C-alpha positions as CSV (number, residue, x, y, z in Angstrom):
1,M,2.1,3.3,-45.9
2,K,4.7,2.6,-46.8
3,I,7.3,0.8,-43.8
4,L,11.0,-0.3,-43.6
5,A,10.0,-3.0,-40.6
6,I,13.3,-4.8,-39.4
7,D,13.3,-8.1,-37.8
8,V,16.6,-8.5,-35.7
9,G,17.6,-12.5,-34.9
10,S,19.9,-14.0,-33.3
11,S,21.6,-15.7,-36.7
12,S,20.2,-12.7,-39.3
13,I,18.6,-9.4,-39.8
14,K,15.7,-9.3,-41.7
15,A,14.5,-6.2,-43.4
16,A,11.4,-5.9,-44.8
17,F,9.6,-2.9,-47.2
18,C,6.0,-3.2,-46.7
19,K,3.3,-1.0,-48.3
20,N,0.5,-0.9,-45.9
21,D,0.3,-4.0,-44.2
22,R,1.4,-6.3,-47.2
23,I,5.4,-7.5,-47.8
24,K,6.5,-6.4,-50.7
25,H,10.4,-7.4,-50.5
26,I,12.5,-8.6,-47.8
27,E,16.5,-8.8,-47.3
28,N,18.8,-11.2,-45.3
29,V,22.1,-10.6,-44.0
30,P,23.5,-13.1,-41.4
31,V,24.4,-12.5,-37.8
32,S,27.4,-13.9,-35.9
33,T,28.0,-15.2,-32.5
34,T,30.8,-15.6,-30.6
35,F,31.3,-18.0,-27.7
36,R,34.0,-18.3,-25.4
37,G,33.3,-21.0,-22.6
38,T,30.3,-19.8,-20.6
39,E,30.3,-16.6,-22.2
40,V,27.9,-15.8,-25.1
41,E,27.8,-12.3,-27.0
42,I,26.2,-11.4,-30.5
43,P,29.5,-8.3,-31.1
44,A,27.4,-5.3,-31.3
45,T,29.9,-3.9,-34.2
46,G,29.1,-6.9,-36.3
47,L,25.0,-6.4,-35.4
48,L,25.6,-3.2,-36.2
49,K,26.8,-3.8,-39.8
50,S,24.4,-6.2,-40.0
51,L,21.5,-3.8,-39.7
52,R,23.1,-0.9,-42.0
53,D,23.7,-3.8,-44.7
54,A,20.3,-5.0,-44.6
55,I,18.7,-1.0,-44.6
56,R,20.9,-0.7,-47.7
57,H,19.7,-3.5,-49.2
58,I,16.5,-2.4,-49.3
59,T,16.6,1.4,-49.5
60,A,18.7,0.6,-52.9
61,S,15.2,-0.1,-54.6
62,H,12.6,1.8,-52.2
63,S,13.7,5.1,-51.4
64,H,10.9,6.7,-49.6
65,I,10.0,5.4,-46.5
66,D,7.5,6.8,-44.2
67,A,7.8,5.1,-40.9
68,V,10.8,2.1,-39.3
69,V,10.0,-0.2,-36.9
70,M,11.7,-3.6,-35.7
71,D,11.8,-6.2,-33.2
72,S,15.1,-8.2,-31.6
73,F,16.2,-11.2,-30.2
74,C,16.0,-10.3,-25.9
75,P,18.0,-10.3,-23.9
76,G,21.1,-8.5,-25.6
77,V,22.7,-6.3,-23.0
78,A,24.8,-4.0,-24.3
79,A,26.8,-0.9,-22.5
80,L,28.3,2.8,-24.1
81,D,30.6,4.8,-22.4
82,K,29.8,8.7,-22.0
83,N,31.4,9.0,-26.0
84,N,29.1,6.2,-27.3
85,T,31.9,3.6,-27.6
86,I,30.8,0.4,-26.9
87,L,32.1,-1.2,-24.0
88,F,30.1,-4.9,-24.3
89,G,27.7,-6.7,-25.7
90,C,25.4,-8.2,-26.9
91,V,25.1,-10.9,-23.9
92,T,23.0,-12.9,-25.0
93,H,20.5,-15.3,-22.8
94,Q,22.7,-18.5,-23.9
95,D,25.5,-16.7,-21.5
96,R,26.1,-18.6,-18.5
97,R,29.0,-16.4,-16.6
98,S,26.7,-14.4,-14.0
99,I,25.4,-18.0,-12.3
100,K,27.0,-17.0,-8.7
101,Q,25.3,-13.2,-9.8
102,A,22.0,-14.6,-10.1
103,A,21.8,-16.4,-7.0
104,E,23.3,-13.2,-5.5
105,I,20.7,-11.0,-6.5
106,E,18.0,-13.6,-5.5
107,Q,19.4,-14.1,-2.1
108,H,19.6,-10.1,-1.7
109,I,16.2,-9.5,-3.1
110,G,14.0,-12.9,-2.3
111,I,12.2,-14.9,-5.0
112,D,8.6,-13.4,-3.7
113,R,9.9,-9.8,-4.3
114,H,11.9,-10.4,-6.8
115,L,8.6,-11.8,-9.0
116,R,6.8,-9.1,-7.5
117,F,9.3,-6.3,-8.7
118,T,10.2,-8.0,-12.1
119,G,8.1,-10.7,-12.9
120,N,10.9,-12.8,-13.4
121,R,13.7,-14.5,-11.5
122,P,17.1,-13.4,-12.0
123,F,17.9,-16.4,-14.7
124,P,21.3,-15.8,-15.3
125,G,22.2,-14.3,-18.7
126,G,18.3,-14.2,-19.8
127,I,17.9,-11.2,-17.2
128,G,20.5,-8.7,-18.0
129,S,20.6,-7.7,-13.9
130,T,23.2,-10.9,-13.7
131,T,25.1,-9.4,-16.8
132,L,25.8,-6.5,-15.3
133,L,26.4,-7.6,-12.0
134,W,28.9,-10.0,-12.8
135,F,30.7,-7.1,-15.2
136,K,30.4,-4.7,-11.6
137,Q,32.3,-7.6,-10.0
138,N,34.7,-9.0,-12.4
139,Q,35.5,-6.1,-14.9
140,P,35.2,-3.0,-12.6
141,A,37.2,-0.8,-15.2
142,I,34.6,-1.6,-17.7
143,F,31.3,-1.2,-15.4
144,K,32.8,2.3,-13.8
145,K,32.8,3.8,-17.7
146,I,29.0,2.7,-18.4
147,A,26.9,6.0,-19.5
148,H,24.5,3.9,-21.2
149,V,22.8,0.4,-20.3
150,G,20.1,-1.1,-22.7
151,Q,19.1,-3.8,-25.2
152,P,19.3,-4.7,-28.9
153,T,16.6,-1.8,-29.9
154,T,18.2,0.2,-27.5
155,L,21.3,0.2,-29.5
156,L,19.9,-0.3,-33.3
157,I,17.4,2.7,-32.4
158,H,20.1,4.5,-31.2
159,H,22.5,4.4,-34.1
160,L,19.4,5.5,-36.5
161,T,18.6,8.5,-34.1
162,G,20.9,9.4,-31.3
163,Q,17.9,8.5,-28.8
164,W,18.3,6.0,-26.2
165,V,15.2,4.1,-25.6
166,I,13.2,1.1,-24.6
167,D,10.3,-0.5,-24.5
168,P,8.4,-2.5,-21.8
169,S,9.2,-6.1,-23.5
170,Q,12.8,-5.3,-23.5
171,A,12.9,-3.5,-20.5
172,A,11.6,-6.5,-19.0
173,F,14.6,-8.0,-19.5
174,L,16.7,-6.1,-17.7
175,G,15.9,-7.3,-14.9
176,L,15.4,-3.5,-13.4
177,Y,12.1,-2.8,-14.4
178,D,8.6,-3.3,-12.9
179,S,6.9,-5.6,-15.7
180,I,4.0,-6.0,-13.8
181,K,2.5,-2.4,-12.9
182,L,4.7,-0.4,-15.5
183,S,6.1,1.8,-13.2
184,G,9.1,2.5,-14.4
185,W,12.6,1.5,-13.4
186,I,13.1,0.0,-9.9
187,P,15.1,2.1,-7.4
188,E,16.3,-1.1,-5.2
189,L,17.0,-3.1,-8.0
190,C,19.1,-0.4,-9.5
191,E,21.0,0.3,-6.6
192,H,21.8,-3.1,-5.6
193,I,23.0,-3.6,-9.2
194,G,25.1,-0.3,-8.8
195,L,23.7,1.8,-12.1
196,K,21.4,4.9,-11.7
197,E,18.4,5.7,-13.3
198,S,20.1,8.1,-16.0
199,Q,22.3,5.2,-17.1
200,L,19.4,3.5,-18.2
201,P,17.0,4.0,-21.4
202,R,14.0,6.3,-21.6
203,I,10.7,3.8,-21.6
204,L,8.4,4.4,-24.2
205,F,6.1,2.1,-25.5
206,S,6.5,0.2,-28.5
207,D,3.9,2.3,-30.5
208,Q,5.3,5.4,-29.9
209,V,7.5,7.3,-32.1
210,A,11.7,7.1,-30.1
211,G,12.8,9.3,-32.5
212,K,13.7,10.5,-36.0
213,V,16.4,9.6,-38.6
214,T,19.3,11.7,-38.3
215,R,21.6,13.1,-40.8
216,A,24.0,11.1,-40.6
217,A,22.4,7.9,-40.5
218,A,20.1,9.2,-43.8
219,D,23.4,10.0,-45.4
220,N,24.9,6.3,-44.9
221,L,21.9,4.5,-45.4
222,G,19.7,5.8,-48.0
223,L,17.0,6.3,-45.1
224,P,14.8,10.0,-45.7
225,E,16.0,12.0,-43.0
226,G,13.2,13.0,-40.0
227,C,11.5,9.7,-40.5
228,P,10.3,8.1,-37.7
229,V,11.4,5.4,-35.8
230,F,9.0,3.7,-33.3
231,A,10.4,2.4,-30.3
232,S,9.9,-1.3,-31.0
233,L,9.7,-4.8,-29.3
234,V,11.0,-8.3,-28.9
235,D,10.7,-10.1,-31.8
236,T,7.8,-13.0,-30.2
237,S,5.7,-9.4,-29.2
238,A,5.9,-8.5,-33.1
239,A,4.7,-12.4,-33.8
240,M,1.9,-12.0,-31.4
241,L,1.1,-9.0,-33.1
242,A,0.2,-10.7,-36.1
243,T,-2.6,-12.3,-34.4
244,D,-5.5,-10.5,-32.9
245,Y,-3.5,-10.8,-29.6
246,R,-6.7,-11.5,-27.3
247,P,-6.1,-13.1,-23.7
248,G,-5.7,-16.5,-24.4
249,R,-4.3,-16.7,-27.6
250,L,-1.2,-19.2,-28.1
251,V,1.5,-18.7,-30.9
252,H,4.3,-21.4,-31.2
253,S,7.7,-20.6,-33.0
254,A,8.8,-24.0,-33.7
255,G,12.6,-22.8,-34.5
256,S,15.9,-23.6,-32.9
257,T,14.6,-22.3,-29.5
258,D,10.3,-23.7,-29.1
259,V,8.9,-21.1,-27.8
260,L,5.0,-21.3,-26.1
261,A,4.0,-17.8,-26.1
262,L,0.4,-17.2,-24.1
263,C,-1.3,-13.5,-24.6
264,L,-3.0,-12.5,-21.2
265,D,-5.0,-9.0,-20.3
266,K,-2.6,-8.8,-16.5
267,A,0.7,-10.1,-15.9
268,A,0.5,-13.7,-13.9
269,P,4.3,-14.1,-12.8
270,A,5.5,-17.3,-11.7
271,V,9.1,-18.9,-10.9
272,D,9.0,-21.5,-14.0
273,I,7.6,-18.6,-16.5
274,L,9.2,-15.8,-18.6
275,T,6.8,-13.1,-17.5
276,R,6.9,-9.9,-19.4
277,P,4.9,-7.1,-21.4
278,L,3.5,-7.3,-24.9
279,G,5.2,-3.5,-25.3
280,T,2.3,-1.9,-26.6
281,G,0.0,0.1,-24.9
282,H,-0.1,4.0,-26.3
283,K,-2.8,3.5,-29.0
284,L,-2.8,-0.7,-28.6
285,P,-3.8,-2.6,-25.5
286,K,-1.6,-3.2,-23.0
287,R,-1.1,-7.1,-23.1
288,W,1.5,-9.6,-21.1
289,L,2.8,-12.5,-22.4
290,A,3.8,-15.7,-20.4
291,V,6.6,-17.6,-22.3
292,S,7.4,-21.4,-21.9
293,T,10.7,-22.1,-24.0
294,I,12.5,-25.5,-24.9
295,A,16.1,-23.8,-25.3
296,A,17.0,-26.3,-27.6
297,G,14.2,-27.3,-30.0
298,G,14.9,-27.3,-33.6
299,S,18.7,-27.1,-32.4
300,T,18.2,-30.8,-31.0
301,M,17.3,-32.3,-34.1
302,H,20.1,-30.1,-36.3
303,W,22.3,-31.9,-33.7
304,L,21.1,-35.3,-34.0
305,K,21.4,-34.5,-37.8
306,D,24.7,-33.6,-37.8
307,N,26.3,-36.1,-35.3
308,L,24.1,-38.8,-35.7
309,F,22.9,-39.0,-39.0
310,A,25.8,-37.3,-41.4
311,D,25.1,-39.9,-44.1
312,Y,21.3,-39.3,-44.1
313,S,20.2,-36.5,-46.8
314,T,18.3,-34.1,-45.3
315,K,14.9,-35.7,-47.3
316,R,15.6,-38.6,-45.7
317,F,16.2,-37.7,-41.9
318,H,12.6,-35.6,-42.9
319,K,11.0,-38.7,-43.7
320,L,12.5,-41.0,-40.5
321,T,11.7,-38.3,-38.3
322,Q,8.0,-38.2,-39.5
323,R,7.9,-42.0,-39.4
324,L,8.8,-42.0,-35.8
325,G,5.9,-39.2,-35.3
326,Q,3.8,-41.7,-36.8
327,E,4.7,-44.1,-34.4
328,M,4.3,-42.0,-31.2
329,R,0.7,-41.5,-32.2
330,G,-1.3,-43.1,-29.8
331,N,0.7,-44.0,-27.6
332,K,1.4,-42.6,-24.0
333,I,4.4,-40.3,-24.2
334,N,4.5,-40.4,-20.7
335,T,4.8,-44.1,-20.5
336,Q,8.7,-45.2,-20.1
337,S,10.2,-48.5,-19.2
338,A,13.3,-48.1,-17.4
339,T,15.3,-49.9,-19.8
340,D,14.1,-47.5,-22.4
341,V,16.6,-44.9,-23.9
342,G,15.9,-41.7,-22.1
343,F,16.8,-37.9,-23.1
344,A,17.4,-34.9,-21.2
345,P,16.5,-32.0,-23.5
346,Y,18.9,-29.7,-22.4
347,L,21.5,-29.2,-25.0
348,A,21.2,-25.3,-24.8
349,G,20.6,-25.6,-20.9
350,D,17.3,-24.3,-19.4
351,R,16.0,-20.3,-19.5
352,T,14.1,-20.7,-16.3
353,A,16.9,-22.2,-14.2
354,M,19.0,-20.8,-12.4
355,E,21.6,-23.9,-12.4
356,E,23.2,-24.7,-15.6
357,R,21.5,-28.0,-17.0
358,T,23.0,-29.6,-20.2
359,G,21.9,-32.7,-22.2
360,S,21.8,-36.4,-21.7
361,F,20.9,-39.5,-23.1
362,E,20.7,-42.6,-20.5
363,H,20.3,-46.3,-20.3
364,L,22.4,-46.9,-23.5
365,T,23.5,-50.2,-24.2
366,L,25.6,-52.1,-26.8
367,A,21.9,-52.7,-28.5
368,T,21.0,-49.6,-28.6
369,T,20.8,-47.7,-31.7
370,R,21.0,-44.4,-33.7
371,E,17.5,-44.7,-34.3
372,D,16.2,-45.4,-30.6
373,M,18.3,-42.2,-29.3
374,L,16.5,-39.9,-32.2
375,R,13.3,-41.6,-31.0
376,S,14.1,-40.9,-27.4
377,A,15.0,-37.2,-28.2
378,L,11.4,-37.3,-30.1
379,R,9.9,-38.7,-27.1
380,S,11.2,-36.4,-24.5
381,L,10.7,-32.8,-27.0
382,A,7.4,-34.0,-27.1
383,Q,7.0,-34.4,-23.5
384,A,8.8,-31.1,-22.6
385,S,5.9,-29.3,-24.8
386,R,2.8,-31.0,-23.5
387,Q,3.9,-30.4,-20.0
388,R,5.0,-26.4,-21.2
389,F,1.4,-26.4,-22.9
390,E,-0.4,-27.7,-19.4
391,R,1.3,-25.3,-17.5
392,L,0.2,-22.1,-19.6
393,A,-3.5,-23.7,-19.8
394,K,-3.5,-23.5,-16.0
395,I,-2.6,-19.5,-16.2
396,K,-5.1,-18.6,-19.0
397,T,-8.0,-20.9,-21.0
398,I,-6.1,-21.4,-24.3
399,Q,-8.2,-20.5,-27.1
400,P,-8.7,-23.8,-29.3
401,E,-7.2,-21.6,-32.7
402,I,-3.2,-21.9,-32.1
403,F,-0.5,-19.8,-34.3
404,T,2.1,-21.5,-35.3
405,M,5.3,-20.4,-37.0
406,G,9.2,-22.1,-37.3
407,G,10.6,-24.1,-39.9
408,Q,11.0,-27.5,-37.3
409,T,7.4,-28.3,-38.7
410,D,8.2,-32.1,-38.2
411,L,9.0,-31.1,-34.6
412,A,5.6,-29.0,-34.2
413,N,3.5,-31.8,-35.7
414,I,4.5,-34.5,-33.3
415,M,4.7,-32.0,-30.3
416,H,0.7,-30.6,-31.5
417,A,-0.4,-34.4,-31.4
418,H,0.3,-35.3,-27.7
419,W,-0.9,-31.6,-26.8
420,P,-4.4,-32.4,-24.8
421,G,-7.8,-30.8,-25.8
422,K,-8.7,-29.9,-30.0
423,H,-7.1,-27.2,-31.6
424,T,-6.9,-25.7,-35.2
425,F,-3.5,-24.8,-36.3
426,T,-2.8,-21.4,-38.0
427,A,0.5,-21.1,-40.0
428,L,1.7,-17.7,-39.9
429,E,4.2,-16.6,-43.0
430,N,6.8,-13.6,-42.1
431,E,4.8,-13.3,-39.2
432,A,7.1,-10.9,-37.2
433,M,7.2,-8.4,-40.3
434,T,3.3,-8.8,-40.2
435,G,3.2,-7.6,-37.1
436,L,5.6,-4.9,-36.9
437,S,3.8,-3.2,-40.5
438,R,0.9,-3.2,-38.4
439,L,2.7,-0.9,-35.5
440,P,2.6,2.2,-37.2
441,M,-0.9,1.7,-38.9
442,D,-3.1,1.3,-35.8
């Protein structure tokens, strides 16, 4: 089977031609993000252009495609009017314009009820209902024009098939979906936001066909007309599908955002965890993920390199990081004197906080060196990772084999050295593509 697998990230779109479950050809097209104060969006028009370019790069060499399947970052709330013109989006988890609206939703529904309904608190920007309520209150003229609301895969699948659909993993991030029972949109939450179910996507499992490539998309992109397009899912879910996704399986993605995702056989909502369905359930088993993140993991390392060690080559900074990591081995990272340099690891906020959190250093003196600051950041990130690991282990016993991915291997190795217990680590390559290629096969 010849599959076009598309991994839609917040910085690039990767498209791969896969034959059965083997990746034969990968193309990479950049994606841009706009920042306006507390507003953070990946322009939907730019995302669609990057999608078209990525697909054309593949179809230029591989015209025969049996199925298209994709994953994407989430959230990325987008809306269209009745003429399918883009009104706004894609509003990402880094967006913080809706802090007031998040508090309002939680006050109206209640923390416990919201958790029972959706599996999550209404984190500002991180759960789409807060963004939608912000538009209702601050840009009512735009809100009144909304005919269709969705997430990134909804928008991209619509571009290929004309269908407006979503899978449970992406629906969970809208904050209007029953992520626990998978029973559909929640009337009380939709009413509070001011949306009708007819404005929301049709819900399909990720391993179901969402639609077929239209003639217009086929002519424009070089895809076969009528080629099936699967409902698709969130990028972390695709990575989990590259494993055996058995309950207790942990995946560690050490990238710009540091992500720990634990596979469960039933949802376990909590105030400090991102809970969502894996997305499967048609042919593949239903699963859930408990996710804990450090919003700026690798991004913190890039920030430190660019701002404190700009005179260092990448190789020299890499060696310094490794040396400091080795010095930390055997030390109790939770032991810190009152005069040690401290670091709060929130340069990109906290995805499970209702308020805006920021990063900071403390206990700086004229004797403090930049190496002290780097050591402090590494210690703080390792502490945060250990705490998140221990938190997930309380939900489900973690399998001893842990799957890893991402480009921040130095940071990941430091984190792993301070996790409790004994584990083996298996590196995944092209994990999202591998997981995606299995959806149409199973």
